[in-house]
C-alpha positions in Angstrom: 1.6 39.0 1.4 -0.1 36.0 0.5 -2.4 36.0 -2.9 -5.2 35.6 -0.3 -4.6 38.1 1.3 -4.9 40.7 -1.7 -8.8 41.1 -3.6 -9.1 41.7 -7.0 -12.6 42.9 -8.0 -14.2 44.5 -11.4 -17.6 46.4 -10.6 -18.7 47.8 -13.8 -16.0 50.3 -15.2 -13.7 50.6 -11.6 -10.8 48.1 -11.0 -10.4 48.0 -7.2 -7.3 46.4 -5.3 -7.3 45.8 -2.0 -5.5 44.7 0.9 -6.9 44.5 4.5 -4.0 44.1 7.3 -4.7 41.4 9.6 -4.8 42.3 13.5 -1.0 41.1 14.8 -0.3 39.8 18.3 1.7 42.0 20.8 4.7 41.3 19.7 7.8 43.6 20.2 10.0 44.4 17.6 13.4 45.9 17.3 13.3 46.7 13.6 10.9 45.3 11.2 12.5 46.1 7.3 9.0 46.0 5.4 6.1 47.9 6.5 2.6 46.6 5.3 -0.4 48.9 5.6 -4.0 48.5 4.1 -4.8 50.0 0.9 -7.7 50.7 -1.1 -7.4 51.5 -5.0 -9.5 52.2 -8.0 -9.1 52.6 -10.8 -11.6 53.8 -14.2 -11.0 51.0 -17.0 -11.6 52.3 -20.5 -14.5 50.7 -22.6 -11.5 49.4 -25.0 -10.6 46.6 -22.3 -12.8 43.3 -21.4 -12.8 44.0 -18.0 -14.6 40.2 -18.0 -11.7 38.3 -19.1 -9.3 40.4 -16.3 -6.9 38.2 -14.5 -4.4 38.6 -12.0 -1.5 36.5 -10.4 1.3 37.2 -7.9 4.6 36.1 -9.0 7.2 36.8 -6.9 5.4 39.5 -4.9 4.6 41.5 -7.6 1.0 41.7 -8.3 0.0 40.9 -12.4 -3.3 42.2 -13.9 -3.7 41.6 -17.7 -6.8 42.8 -19.3 -7.3 42.4 -22.9 -8.6 44.7 -25.7 -12.2 44.4 -26.5 -13.4 43.6 -29.9 -16.3 45.6 -29.6 -14.3 48.7 -29.1 -12.5 48.4 -32.8 -12.9 51.3 -35.0 -15.0 51.8 -38.0 -13.8 53.8 -41.5 -17.5 55.6 -42.4 -18.1 55.8 -46.2 -19.7 59.3 -46.7 -22.0 59.4 -49.4 
């Protein structure tokens, strides 16, 4: 797969990764080692992560998605009066 074939979408609190297989020409194969099927996966992302600064890369066929922690989601100590 090429990086142009994979779609990474950030929709609100949802991260969606999808691939849609293109139609192949009429070729007959004796053996095909790796099967490529369409997929559409989605994950709910915690508010602790900053989805706006999401970065995705493809390295040697492995999709790497990096999501940094959000600065807003730090813990706060409250003093009891």
